[in-house]
PDB file of N, CA, C and O in Angstrom:
ATOM      1  N   UNK A   1      29.675   6.229   5.893  1.00  0.00           N
ATOM      2  CA  UNK A   1      29.015   6.534   5.413  1.00  0.00           C
ATOM      3  C   UNK A   1      27.447   6.088   6.488  1.00  0.00           C
ATOM      4  O   UNK A   1      27.336   5.060   7.156  1.00  0.00           O
ATOM      5  N   UNK A   2      26.349   7.264   6.358  1.00  0.00           N
ATOM      6  CA  UNK A   2      24.987   6.544   7.520  1.00  0.00           C
ATOM      7  C   UNK A   2      24.456   5.398   5.954  1.00  0.00           C
ATOM      8  O   UNK A   2      25.025   4.990   4.941  1.00  0.00           O
ATOM      9  N   UNK A   3      22.850   5.244   6.667  1.00  0.00           N
ATOM     10  CA  UNK A   3      23.067   4.511   5.664  1.00  0.00           C
ATOM     11  C   UNK A   3      21.655   4.680   4.195  1.00  0.00           C
ATOM     12  O   UNK A   3      21.184   4.159   3.183  1.00  0.00           O
ATOM     13  N   UNK A   4      21.583   5.796   5.118  1.00  0.00           N
ATOM     14  CA  UNK A   4      20.498   7.236   3.351  1.00  0.00           C
ATOM     15  C   UNK A   4      21.680   7.608   2.760  1.00  0.00           C
ATOM     16  O   UNK A   4      21.407   8.177   1.702  1.00  0.00           O
ATOM     17  N   UNK A   5      22.912   7.554   2.950  1.00  0.00           N
ATOM     18  CA  UNK A   5      23.564   8.483   2.300  1.00  0.00           C
ATOM     19  C   UNK A   5      23.698   7.808   0.963  1.00  0.00           C
ATOM     20  O   UNK A   5      23.964   8.405  -0.080  1.00  0.00           O
ATOM     21  N   UNK A   6      23.455   6.281   1.097  1.00  0.00           N
ATOM     22  CA  UNK A   6      24.130   5.032  -0.270  1.00  0.00           C
ATOM     23  C   UNK A   6      22.630   5.716  -1.390  1.00  0.00           C
ATOM     24  O   UNK A   6      22.698   6.415  -2.401  1.00  0.00           O
ATOM     25  N   UNK A   7      20.972   4.953  -0.418  1.00  0.00           N
ATOM     26  CA  UNK A   7      19.540   6.182  -1.316  1.00  0.00           C
ATOM     27  C   UNK A   7      20.187   7.066  -1.874  1.00  0.00           C
ATOM     28  O   UNK A   7      20.682   6.908  -2.990  1.00  0.00           O
ATOM     29  N   UNK A   8      20.298   8.271  -1.102  1.00  0.00           N
ATOM     30  CA  UNK A   8      20.134   9.111  -1.645  1.00  0.00           C
ATOM     31  C   UNK A   8      21.400   9.112  -2.553  1.00  0.00           C
ATOM     32  O   UNK A   8      20.778   9.534  -3.528  1.00  0.00           O
ATOM     33  N   UNK A   9      22.692   8.981  -3.035  1.00  0.00           N
ATOM     34  CA  UNK A   9      23.687   8.980  -4.139  1.00  0.00           C
ATOM     35  C   UNK A   9      23.103   8.125  -5.079  1.00  0.00           C
ATOM     36  O   UNK A   9      23.375   8.243  -6.274  1.00  0.00           O
ATOM     37  N   UNK A  10      22.236   7.175  -4.614  1.00  0.00           N
ATOM     38  CA  UNK A  10      21.467   6.453  -5.928  1.00  0.00           C
ATOM     39  C   UNK A  10      20.684   7.126  -6.170  1.00  0.00           C
ATOM     40  O   UNK A  10      21.172   7.986  -6.904  1.00  0.00           O
ATOM     41  N   UNK A  11      19.917   7.264  -6.045  1.00  0.00           N
ATOM     42  CA  UNK A  11      18.806   8.574  -5.918  1.00  0.00           C
ATOM     43  C   UNK A  11      19.620   9.926  -6.540  1.00  0.00           C
ATOM     44  O   UNK A  11      18.914  10.933  -6.489  1.00  0.00           O
ATOM     45  N   UNK A  12      20.361  10.045  -6.858  1.00  0.00           N
ATOM     46  CA  UNK A  12      20.478  11.285  -7.290  1.00  0.00           C
ATOM     47  C   UNK A  12      21.066  10.824  -8.653  1.00  0.00           C
ATOM     48  O   UNK A  12      20.566  11.232  -9.701  1.00  0.00           O
ATOM     49  N   UNK A  13      22.108   9.988  -8.644  1.00  0.00           N
ATOM     50  CA  UNK A  13      22.386   9.155 -10.165  1.00  0.00           C
ATOM     51  C   UNK A  13      21.082   9.337 -10.603  1.00  0.00           C
ATOM     52  O   UNK A  13      20.723  10.454 -10.976  1.00  0.00           O
ATOM     53  N   UNK A  14      20.413   8.500 -10.607  1.00  0.00           N
ATOM     54  CA  UNK A  14      20.316   7.910 -11.598  1.00  0.00           C
ATOM     55  C   UNK A  14      18.462   9.324 -11.575  1.00  0.00           C
ATOM     56  O   UNK A  14      17.423   9.055 -12.178  1.00  0.00           O
ATOM     57  N   UNK A  15      18.621  10.253 -10.968  1.00  0.00           N
ATOM     58  CA  UNK A  15      17.372  11.108 -11.983  1.00  0.00           C
ATOM     59  C   UNK A  15      18.610  12.223 -12.568  1.00  0.00           C
ATOM     60  O   UNK A  15      18.211  12.989 -13.445  1.00  0.00           O
ATOM     61  N   UNK A  16      19.343  12.293 -12.355  1.00  0.00           N
ATOM     62  CA  UNK A  16      20.557  13.485 -13.188  1.00  0.00           C
ATOM     63  C   UNK A  16      20.980  12.496 -15.117  1.00  0.00           C
ATOM     64  O   UNK A  16      21.002  12.962 -16.256  1.00  0.00           O
ATOM     65  N   UNK A  17      21.319  10.565 -14.403  1.00  0.00           N
ATOM     66  CA  UNK A  17      20.841  10.335 -15.457  1.00  0.00           C
ATOM     67  C   UNK A  17      19.395   9.880 -16.492  1.00  0.00           C
ATOM     68  O   UNK A  17      19.031   9.722 -17.657  1.00  0.00           O
ATOM     69  N   UNK A  18      18.957   9.824 -15.089  1.00  0.00           N
ATOM     70  CA  UNK A  18      16.863  10.067 -16.263  1.00  0.00           C
ATOM     71  C   UNK A  18      16.787  10.898 -17.005  1.00  0.00           C
ATOM     72  O   UNK A  18      16.041  10.705 -17.965  1.00  0.00           O
ATOM     73  N   UNK A  19      17.657  12.442 -16.884  1.00  0.00           N
ATOM     74  CA  UNK A  19      17.409  13.603 -17.868  1.00  0.00           C
ATOM     75  C   UNK A  19      17.721  13.809 -18.752  1.00  0.00           C
ATOM     76  O   UNK A  19      17.052  14.431 -19.577  1.00  0.00           O
ATOM     77  N   UNK A  20      19.465  13.138 -19.039  1.00  0.00           N
ATOM     78  CA  UNK A  20      20.312  12.194 -19.427  1.00  0.00           C
ATOM     79  C   UNK A  20      18.807  11.756 -20.808  1.00  0.00           C
ATOM     80  O   UNK A  20      18.251  12.051 -21.865  1.00  0.00           O
ATOM     81  N   UNK A  21      18.873  11.041 -19.869  1.00  0.00           N
ATOM     82  CA  UNK A  21      17.849   9.827 -21.295  1.00  0.00           C
ATOM     83  C   UNK A  21      16.784  10.130 -22.282  1.00  0.00           C
ATOM     84  O   UNK A  21      16.488  10.016 -23.471  1.00  0.00           O
ATOM     85  N   UNK A  22      16.330  10.624 -21.023  1.00  0.00           N
ATOM     86  CA  UNK A  22      15.011  12.440 -21.681  1.00  0.00           C
ATOM     87  C   UNK A  22      15.251  12.965 -22.913  1.00  0.00           C
ATOM     88  O   UNK A  22      14.796  12.717 -24.029  1.00  0.00           O
ATOM     89  N   UNK A  23      16.374  14.046 -22.329  1.00  0.00           N
ATOM     90  CA  UNK A  23      16.402  14.373 -23.428  1.00  0.00           C
ATOM     91  C   UNK A  23      17.648  13.217 -24.819  1.00  0.00           C
ATOM     92  O   UNK A  23      17.511  13.798 -25.896  1.00  0.00           O
ATOM     93  N   UNK A  24      18.838  11.714 -25.063  1.00  0.00           N
ATOM     94  CA  UNK A  24      19.032  11.624 -26.251  1.00  0.00           C
ATOM     95  C   UNK A  24      16.906  10.957 -26.257  1.00  0.00           C
ATOM     96  O   UNK A  24      16.190  11.879 -25.865  1.00  0.00           O
ATOM     97  N   UNK A  25      16.416  10.175 -26.475  1.00  0.00           N
ATOM     98  CA  UNK A  25      14.969  10.464 -26.243  1.00  0.00           C
ATOM     99  C   UNK A  25      14.681  11.196 -27.539  1.00  0.00           C
ATOM    100  O   UNK A  25      14.758  10.950 -28.743  1.00  0.00           O
ATOM    101  N   UNK A  26      14.276  12.316 -26.675  1.00  0.00           N
ATOM    102  CA  UNK A  26      13.528  13.290 -26.986  1.00  0.00           C
ATOM    103  C   UNK A  26      14.018  14.675 -27.798  1.00  0.00           C
ATOM    104  O   UNK A  26      13.521  15.133 -28.827  1.00  0.00           O
ATOM    105  N   UNK A  27      15.224  15.237 -26.966  1.00  0.00           N
ATOM    106  CA  UNK A  27      15.944  16.369 -27.718  1.00  0.00           C
ATOM    107  C   UNK A  27      16.224  16.438 -29.123  1.00  0.00           C
ATOM    108  O   UNK A  27      16.402  17.468 -29.772  1.00  0.00           O
ATOM    109  N   UNK A  28      16.247  15.312 -29.519  1.00  0.00           N
ATOM    110  CA  UNK A  28      16.808  15.309 -31.508  1.00  0.00           C
ATOM    111  C   UNK A  28      15.389  15.791 -31.628  1.00  0.00           C
ATOM    112  O   UNK A  28      15.591  16.731 -32.396  1.00  0.00           O
ATOM    113  N   UNK A  29      14.290  15.802 -31.439  1.00  0.00           N
ATOM    114  CA  UNK A  29      12.359  15.990 -31.330  1.00  0.00           C
ATOM    115  C   UNK A  29      12.521  17.516 -32.130  1.00  0.00           C
ATOM    116  O   UNK A  29      12.132  17.981 -33.202  1.00  0.00           O
ATOM    117  N   UNK A  30      13.261  17.967 -31.057  1.00  0.00           N
ATOM    118  CA  UNK A  30      12.991  19.634 -31.022  1.00  0.00           C
ATOM    119  C   UNK A  30      15.096  20.366 -31.523  1.00  0.00           C
ATOM    120  O   UNK A  30      15.484  21.348 -32.155  1.00  0.00           O
ATOM    121  N   UNK A  31      15.763  19.338 -30.881  1.00  0.00           N
ATOM    122  CA  UNK A  31      16.925  20.899 -31.779  1.00  0.00           C
ATOM    123  C   UNK A  31      18.064  19.880 -32.954  1.00  0.00           C
ATOM    124  O   UNK A  31      19.208  19.991 -33.395  1.00  0.00           O
ATOM    125  N   UNK A  32      16.992  18.972 -33.066  1.00  0.00           N
ATOM    126  CA  UNK A  32      17.696  18.083 -34.851  1.00  0.00           C
ATOM    127  C   UNK A  32      16.863  17.790 -35.586  1.00  0.00           C
ATOM    128  O   UNK A  32      16.697  16.575 -35.694  1.00  0.00           O
ATOM    129  N   UNK A  33      16.143  18.508 -36.255  1.00  0.00           N
ATOM    130  CA  UNK A  33      15.027  18.141 -36.412  1.00  0.00           C
ATOM    131  C   UNK A  33      14.623  18.446 -38.191  1.00  0.00           C
ATOM    132  O   UNK A  33      13.777  17.949 -38.935  1.00  0.00           O
ATOM    133  N   UNK A  34      16.078  19.892 -38.467  1.00  0.00           N
ATOM    134  CA  UNK A  34      16.135  19.556 -40.190  1.00  0.00           C
ATOM    135  C   UNK A  34      17.202  18.936 -39.836  1.00  0.00           C
ATOM    136  O   UNK A  34      17.765  18.355 -40.763  1.00  0.00           O
ATOM    137  N   UNK A  35      17.946  18.806 -38.261  1.00  0.00           N
ATOM    138  CA  UNK A  35      19.233  17.502 -39.633  1.00  0.00           C
ATOM    139  C   UNK A  35      18.655  15.619 -39.419  1.00  0.00           C
ATOM    140  O   UNK A  35      18.181  15.048 -38.437  1.00  0.00           O
ATOM    141  N   UNK A  36      18.945  15.166 -40.683  1.00  0.00           N
ATOM    142  CA  UNK A  36      19.177  14.437 -40.818  1.00  0.00           C
ATOM    143  C   UNK A  36      18.904  12.998 -39.862  1.00  0.00           C
ATOM    144  O   UNK A  36      19.395  13.107 -38.738  1.00  0.00           O
ATOM    145  N   UNK A  37      18.476  12.189 -40.024  1.00  0.00           N
ATOM    146  CA  UNK A  37      18.298  10.797 -39.263  1.00  0.00           C
ATOM    147  C   UNK A  37      19.698  10.946 -37.914  1.00  0.00           C
ATOM    148  O   UNK A  37      19.894  11.429 -36.799  1.00  0.00           O
ATOM    149  N   UNK A  38      20.547   9.965 -39.248  1.00  0.00           N
ATOM    150  CA  UNK A  38      21.939   9.358 -38.367  1.00  0.00           C
ATOM    151  C   UNK A  38      22.460  10.928 -37.704  1.00  0.00           C
ATOM    152  O   UNK A  38      23.134  11.038 -36.679  1.00  0.00           O
ATOM    153  N   UNK A  39      22.051  11.885 -38.414  1.00  0.00           N
ATOM    154  CA  UNK A  39      22.700  12.766 -36.930  1.00  0.00           C
ATOM    155  C   UNK A  39      22.169  13.291 -35.970  1.00  0.00           C
ATOM    156  O   UNK A  39      22.729  14.325 -35.605  1.00  0.00           O
ATOM    157  N   UNK A  40      21.108  12.920 -35.283  1.00  0.00           N
ATOM    158  CA  UNK A  40      20.009  13.121 -34.767  1.00  0.00           C
ATOM    159  C   UNK A  40      20.342  11.398 -33.703  1.00  0.00           C
ATOM    160  O   UNK A  40      19.732  11.127 -32.669  1.00  0.00           O
ATOM    161  N   UNK A  41      20.813  11.012 -33.981  1.00  0.00           N
ATOM    162  CA  UNK A  41      20.998   8.977 -33.919  1.00  0.00           C
ATOM    163  C   UNK A  41      22.395   9.281 -33.239  1.00  0.00           C
ATOM    164  O   UNK A  41      22.332   9.228 -32.011  1.00  0.00           O
ATOM    165  N   UNK A  42      23.793   9.624 -33.818  1.00  0.00           N
ATOM    166  CA  UNK A  42      24.749  10.141 -33.253  1.00  0.00           C
ATOM    167  C   UNK A  42      24.372  11.342 -32.352  1.00  0.00           C
ATOM    168  O   UNK A  42      24.889  11.157 -31.250  1.00  0.00           O
ATOM    169  N   UNK A  43      23.916  12.098 -32.376  1.00  0.00           N
ATOM    170  CA  UNK A  43      23.118  12.993 -31.055  1.00  0.00           C
ATOM    171  C   UNK A  43      23.053  12.366 -29.753  1.00  0.00           C
ATOM    172  O   UNK A  43      23.706  12.315 -28.711  1.00  0.00           O
ATOM    173  N   UNK A  44      22.220  12.012 -30.145  1.00  0.00           N
ATOM    174  CA  UNK A  44      21.439  10.613 -28.500  1.00  0.00           C
ATOM    175  C   UNK A  44      22.200   9.701 -27.827  1.00  0.00           C
ATOM    176  O   UNK A  44      22.341   9.362 -26.652  1.00  0.00           O
ATOM    177  N   UNK A  45      22.823   9.282 -29.290  1.00  0.00           N
ATOM    178  CA  UNK A  45      23.526   8.320 -28.971  1.00  0.00           C
ATOM    179  C   UNK A  45      25.304   8.945 -28.114  1.00  0.00           C
ATOM    180  O   UNK A  45      26.092   8.036 -27.853  1.00  0.00           O
ATOM    181  N   UNK A  46      25.541   9.724 -27.929  1.00  0.00           N
ATOM    182  CA  UNK A  46      26.461  10.870 -26.979  1.00  0.00           C
ATOM    183  C   UNK A  46      25.455  11.048 -26.398  1.00  0.00           C
ATOM    184  O   UNK A  46      24.906   9.951 -26.500  1.00  0.00           O
ATOM    185  N   UNK A  47      24.772  11.710 -25.813  1.00  0.00           N
ATOM    186  CA  UNK A  47      24.480  12.230 -25.017  1.00  0.00           C
ATOM    187  C   UNK A  47      23.744  11.059 -23.844  1.00  0.00           C
ATOM    188  O   UNK A  47      23.271  11.334 -22.741  1.00  0.00           O
ATOM    189  N   UNK A  48      23.846   9.613 -24.553  1.00  0.00           N
ATOM    190  CA  UNK A  48      23.106   8.161 -24.212  1.00  0.00           C
ATOM    191  C   UNK A  48      24.551   8.214 -23.048  1.00  0.00           C
ATOM    192  O   UNK A  48      24.520   8.206 -21.818  1.00  0.00           O
ATOM    193  N   UNK A  49      25.370   8.251 -23.684  1.00  0.00           N
ATOM    194  CA  UNK A  49      27.126   7.969 -22.685  1.00  0.00           C
ATOM    195  C   UNK A  49      27.055   8.722 -21.490  1.00  0.00           C
ATOM    196  O   UNK A  49      27.532   8.524 -20.373  1.00  0.00           O
ATOM    197  N   UNK A  50      25.967  10.135 -22.223  1.00  0.00           N
ATOM    198  CA  UNK A  50      26.467  10.313 -20.649  1.00  0.00           C
ATOM    199  C   UNK A  50      25.976   9.473 -19.015  1.00  0.00           C
ATOM    200  O   UNK A  50      26.496   9.225 -17.927  1.00  0.00           O
ATOM    201  N   UNK A  51      24.180   9.201 -19.973  1.00  0.00           N
ATOM    202  CA  UNK A  51      22.964   9.008 -19.410  1.00  0.00           C
ATOM    203  C   UNK A  51      23.890   7.800 -18.847  1.00  0.00           C
ATOM    204  O   UNK A  51      23.317   7.457 -17.813  1.00  0.00           O
ATOM    205  N   UNK A  52      25.088   6.951 -19.025  1.00  0.00           N
ATOM    206  CA  UNK A  52      25.538   5.139 -18.618  1.00  0.00           C
ATOM    207  C   UNK A  52      26.535   5.721 -17.784  1.00  0.00           C
ATOM    208  O   UNK A  52      26.919   5.138 -16.770  1.00  0.00           O
ATOM    209  N   UNK A  53      26.952   6.749 -18.111  1.00  0.00           N
ATOM    210  CA  UNK A  53      28.008   6.896 -16.992  1.00  0.00           C
ATOM    211  C   UNK A  53      27.600   7.865 -15.200  1.00  0.00           C
ATOM    212  O   UNK A  53      28.308   8.312 -14.297  1.00  0.00           O
ATOM    213  N   UNK A  54      26.490   7.813 -15.391  1.00  0.00           N
ATOM    214  CA  UNK A  54      25.813   8.189 -14.488  1.00  0.00           C
ATOM    215  C   UNK A  54      24.706   6.915 -13.915  1.00  0.00           C
ATOM    216  O   UNK A  54      24.180   6.962 -12.804  1.00  0.00           O
ATOM    217  N   UNK A  55      24.554   6.142 -14.606  1.00  0.00           N
ATOM    218  CA  UNK A  55      23.603   5.153 -14.110  1.00  0.00           C
ATOM    219  C   UNK A  55      24.442   3.879 -13.981  1.00  0.00           C
ATOM    220  O   UNK A  55      23.999   3.315 -12.980  1.00  0.00           O
ATOM    221  N   UNK A  56      25.123   3.378 -14.337  1.00  0.00           N
ATOM    222  CA  UNK A  56      25.653   2.518 -13.706  1.00  0.00           C
ATOM    223  C   UNK A  56      26.318   2.932 -12.699  1.00  0.00           C
ATOM    224  O   UNK A  56      26.389   2.278 -11.659  1.00  0.00           O
ATOM    225  N   UNK A  57      26.736   3.762 -12.824  1.00  0.00           N
ATOM    226  CA  UNK A  57      28.312   4.147 -10.901  1.00  0.00           C
ATOM    227  C   UNK A  57      26.719   4.428 -10.196  1.00  0.00           C
ATOM    228  O   UNK A  57      26.717   4.492  -8.967  1.00  0.00           O
ATOM    229  N   UNK A  58      25.729   4.553 -10.720  1.00  0.00           N
ATOM    230  CA  UNK A  58      25.089   4.451  -9.931  1.00  0.00           C
ATOM    231  C   UNK A  58      24.782   3.000  -8.948  1.00  0.00           C
ATOM    232  O   UNK A  58      25.205   2.691  -7.834  1.00  0.00           O
ATOM    233  N   UNK A  59      23.941   2.354  -9.816  1.00  0.00           N
ATOM    234  CA  UNK A  59      23.415   0.348  -9.543  1.00  0.00           C
ATOM    235  C   UNK A  59      24.759  -0.219  -8.937  1.00  0.00           C
ATOM    236  O   UNK A  59      24.718  -1.441  -8.792  1.00  0.00           O
ATOM    237  N   UNK A  60      25.942   0.382  -8.549  1.00  0.00           N
ATOM    238  CA  UNK A  60      26.316  -0.565  -8.012  1.00  0.00           C
ATOM    239  C   UNK A  60      26.417   0.204  -6.997  1.00  0.00           C
ATOM    240  O   UNK A  60      25.886  -0.431  -6.086  1.00  0.00           O
ATOM    241  N   UNK A  61      26.843   1.376  -6.517  1.00  0.00           N
ATOM    242  CA  UNK A  61      27.242   1.620  -5.193  1.00  0.00           C
ATOM    243  C   UNK A  61      26.018   1.392  -4.810  1.00  0.00           C
ATOM    244  O   UNK A  61      25.940   0.908  -3.681  1.00  0.00           O
ATOM    245  N   UNK A  62      24.584   1.653  -5.605  1.00  0.00           N
ATOM    246  CA  UNK A  62      23.324   0.977  -4.475  1.00  0.00           C
ATOM    247  C   UNK A  62      23.505  -0.252  -4.749  1.00  0.00           C
ATOM    248  O   UNK A  62      22.338  -0.230  -5.141  1.00  0.00           O
ATOM    249  N   UNK A  63      23.758  -1.091  -4.892  1.00  0.00           N
ATOM    250  CA  UNK A  63      23.919  -2.327  -4.679  1.00  0.00           C
ATOM    251  C   UNK A  63      24.489  -2.610  -4.056  1.00  0.00           C
ATOM    252  O   UNK A  63      23.917  -3.249  -3.173  1.00  0.00           O
ATOM    253  N   UNK A  64      26.012  -2.461  -3.870  1.00  0.00           N
ATOM    254  CA  UNK A  64      26.886  -2.365  -2.853  1.00  0.00           C
ATOM    255  C   UNK A  64      26.621  -2.079  -1.467  1.00  0.00           C
ATOM    256  O   UNK A  64      26.992  -2.259  -0.308  1.00  0.00           O
ATOM    257  N   UNK A  65      25.559  -1.396  -2.417  1.00  0.00           N
ATOM    258  CA  UNK A  65      24.826  -1.122  -0.220  1.00  0.00           C
ATOM    259  C   UNK A  65      23.791  -1.714   0.647  1.00  0.00           C
ATOM    260  O   UNK A  65      23.384  -1.449   1.778  1.00  0.00           O
ATOM    261  N   UNK A  66      23.470  -2.674  -0.316  1.00  0.00           N
ATOM    262  CA  UNK A  66      22.354  -3.548  -0.252  1.00  0.00           C
ATOM    263  C   UNK A  66      20.482  -3.785  -0.720  1.00  0.00           C
ATOM    264  O   UNK A  66      19.443  -4.385  -0.444  1.00  0.00           O
ATOM    265  N   UNK A  67      21.407  -2.346  -2.005  1.00  0.00           N
ATOM    266  CA  UNK A  67      19.602  -2.626  -2.366  1.00  0.00           C
ATOM    267  C   UNK A  67      20.005  -4.085  -3.677  1.00  0.00           C
ATOM    268  O   UNK A  67      21.128  -4.375  -4.087  1.00  0.00           O
ATOM    269  N   UNK A  68      18.462  -4.864  -4.127  1.00  0.00           N
ATOM    270  CA  UNK A  68      17.729  -6.012  -4.779  1.00  0.00           C
ATOM    271  C   UNK A  68      17.720  -5.433  -6.248  1.00  0.00           C
ATOM    272  O   UNK A  68      17.260  -4.333  -6.554  1.00  0.00           O
ATOM    273  N   UNK A  69      18.446  -6.573  -7.328  1.00  0.00           N
ATOM    274  CA  UNK A  69      18.319  -5.741  -7.906  1.00  0.00           C
ATOM    275  C   UNK A  69      16.668  -5.120  -8.994  1.00  0.00           C
ATOM    276  O   UNK A  69      16.560  -4.305  -9.910  1.00  0.00           O
ATOM    277  N   UNK A  70      15.515  -6.140  -8.168  1.00  0.00           N
ATOM    278  CA  UNK A  70      14.203  -5.153  -8.795  1.00  0.00           C
ATOM    279  C   UNK A  70      14.107  -3.762  -7.847  1.00  0.00           C
ATOM    280  O   UNK A  70      13.187  -3.012  -8.176  1.00  0.00           O
ATOM    281  N   UNK A  71      14.837  -3.374  -6.847  1.00  0.00           N
ATOM    282  CA  UNK A  71      14.841  -2.000  -5.996  1.00  0.00           C
ATOM    283  C   UNK A  71      15.583  -1.153  -7.198  1.00  0.00           C
ATOM    284  O   UNK A  71      15.038  -0.298  -7.895  1.00  0.00           O
ATOM    285  N   UNK A  72      16.815  -1.544  -7.273  1.00  0.00           N
ATOM    286  CA  UNK A  72      17.084  -1.038  -8.199  1.00  0.00           C
ATOM    287  C   UNK A  72      16.465   0.002 -10.262  1.00  0.00           C
ATOM    288  O   UNK A  72      16.379   0.887 -11.114  1.00  0.00           O
ATOM    289  N   UNK A  73      16.330  -0.980  -9.792  1.00  0.00           N
ATOM    290  CA  UNK A  73      14.979  -1.103 -11.275  1.00  0.00           C
ATOM    291  C   UNK A  73      14.185   0.199 -10.536  1.00  0.00           C
ATOM    292  O   UNK A  73      14.493   1.379 -10.701  1.00  0.00           O
ATOM    293  N   UNK A  74      12.862  -0.410  -9.503  1.00  0.00           N
ATOM    294  CA  UNK A  74      12.340   0.678  -9.537  1.00  0.00           C
ATOM    295  C   UNK A  74      12.026   1.952  -9.276  1.00  0.00           C
ATOM    296  O   UNK A  74      11.039   2.675  -9.414  1.00  0.00           O
ATOM    297  N   UNK A  75      13.374   2.065  -8.765  1.00  0.00           N
ATOM    298  CA  UNK A  75      13.610   2.903  -7.889  1.00  0.00           C
ATOM    299  C   UNK A  75      14.281   4.937  -9.476  1.00  0.00           C
ATOM    300  O   UNK A  75      14.521   6.130  -9.286  1.00  0.00           O
ATOM    301  N   UNK A  76      14.230   3.760 -11.026  1.00  0.00           N
ATOM    302  CA  UNK A  76      13.474   4.531 -11.528  1.00  0.00           C
ATOM    303  C   UNK A  76      12.791   5.334 -12.199  1.00  0.00           C
ATOM    304  O   UNK A  76      12.656   6.416 -12.771  1.00  0.00           O
ATOM    305  N   UNK A  77      12.299   4.052 -11.796  1.00  0.00           N
ATOM    306  CA  UNK A  77      11.057   3.686 -12.840  1.00  0.00           C
ATOM    307  C   UNK A  77      10.090   4.930 -11.851  1.00  0.00           C
ATOM    308  O   UNK A  77       9.237   5.433 -12.583  1.00  0.00           O
ATOM    309  N   UNK A  78      10.050   5.453 -10.538  1.00  0.00           N
ATOM    310  CA  UNK A  78       9.740   6.055  -9.335  1.00  0.00           C
ATOM    311  C   UNK A  78      10.406   7.439  -9.529  1.00  0.00           C
ATOM    312  O   UNK A  78       9.883   8.473  -9.112  1.00  0.00           O
ATOM    313  N   UNK A  79      11.832   7.394 -10.323  1.00  0.00           N
ATOM    314  CA  UNK A  79      11.607   8.565 -10.294  1.00  0.00           C
ATOM    315  C   UNK A  79      11.169   9.636 -11.573  1.00  0.00           C
ATOM    316  O   UNK A  79      10.962  10.848 -11.644  1.00  0.00           O
ATOM    317  N   UNK A  80      11.145   8.275 -12.715  1.00  0.00           N
ATOM    318  CA  UNK A  80      10.369   8.986 -13.749  1.00  0.00           C
ATOM    319  C   UNK A  80       9.229  10.246 -14.233  1.00  0.00           C
ATOM    320  O   UNK A  80       9.287  10.963 -15.232  1.00  0.00           O
ATOM    321  N   UNK A  81       7.910  10.212 -12.837  1.00  0.00           N
ATOM    322  CA  UNK A  81       6.543  11.069 -12.766  1.00  0.00           C
ATOM    323  C   UNK A  81       7.294  11.795 -12.297  1.00  0.00           C
ATOM    324  O   UNK A  81       6.962  12.946 -12.578  1.00  0.00           O
ATOM    325  N   UNK A  82       8.506  11.741 -11.478  1.00  0.00           N
ATOM    326  CA  UNK A  82       9.272  12.886 -10.950  1.00  0.00           C
ATOM    327  C   UNK A  82      10.426  14.250 -11.548  1.00  0.00           C
ATOM    328  O   UNK A  82      10.825  15.295 -11.036  1.00  0.00           O
ATOM    329  N   UNK A  83      10.626  13.655 -12.693  1.00  0.00           N
ATOM    330  CA  UNK A  83      10.748  14.119 -12.809  1.00  0.00           C
ATOM    331  C   UNK A  83      10.451  14.841 -14.462  1.00  0.00           C
ATOM    332  O   UNK A  83      11.015  15.738 -15.090  1.00  0.00           O
ATOM    333  N   UNK A  84       9.941  14.449 -14.589  1.00  0.00           N
ATOM    334  CA  UNK A  84       8.451  14.564 -16.680  1.00  0.00           C
ATOM    335  C   UNK A  84       7.898  16.069 -15.638  1.00  0.00           C
ATOM    336  O   UNK A  84       8.235  17.246 -15.767  1.00  0.00           O
ATOM    337  N   UNK A  85       6.838  15.357 -14.513  1.00  0.00           N
ATOM    338  CA  UNK A  85       6.568  16.660 -13.566  1.00  0.00           C
ATOM    339  C   UNK A  85       7.278  17.861 -13.975  1.00  0.00           C
ATOM    340  O   UNK A  85       6.976  18.647 -14.873  1.00  0.00           O
ATOM    341  N   UNK A  86       8.214  17.882 -13.223  1.00  0.00           N
ATOM    342  CA  UNK A  86       9.380  18.980 -12.604  1.00  0.00           C
ATOM    343  C   UNK A  86      10.009  19.937 -14.251  1.00  0.00           C
ATOM    344  O   UNK A  86      10.599  20.998 -14.456  1.00  0.00           O
ATOM    345  N   UNK A  87       9.363  18.628 -15.258  1.00  0.00           N
ATOM    346  CA  UNK A  87      10.170  19.855 -16.806  1.00  0.00           C
ATOM    347  C   UNK A  87       9.325  20.162 -16.918  1.00  0.00           C
ATOM    348  O   UNK A  87       9.272  21.378 -17.102  1.00  0.00           O
ATOM    349  N   UNK A  88       7.960  19.401 -16.914  1.00  0.00           N
ATOM    350  CA  UNK A  88       6.246  20.210 -17.704  1.00  0.00           C
ATOM    351  C   UNK A  88       6.395  21.312 -17.718  1.00  0.00           C
ATOM    352  O   UNK A  88       5.508  22.049 -18.149  1.00  0.00           O
TER     353      UNK A  88
END
């Protein structure tokens, strides 16, 4: 594996995780606005599960490749404005 492959895989998984996170946080406002809050919460938690199924391996791959915890924390923060802009 070349040095850029772990970074690319980590960034891709974190970007996908970010999409799930945004939908889990805000998707219920559009899709579950007529439902009771607890149904929206359960749906959001279900979506958040997929976020974690992408985020945990991304962080483990990145950490194994030598990225620091600070770098792994900053990478999703850098991805967020890009993914938000793309959805606008």
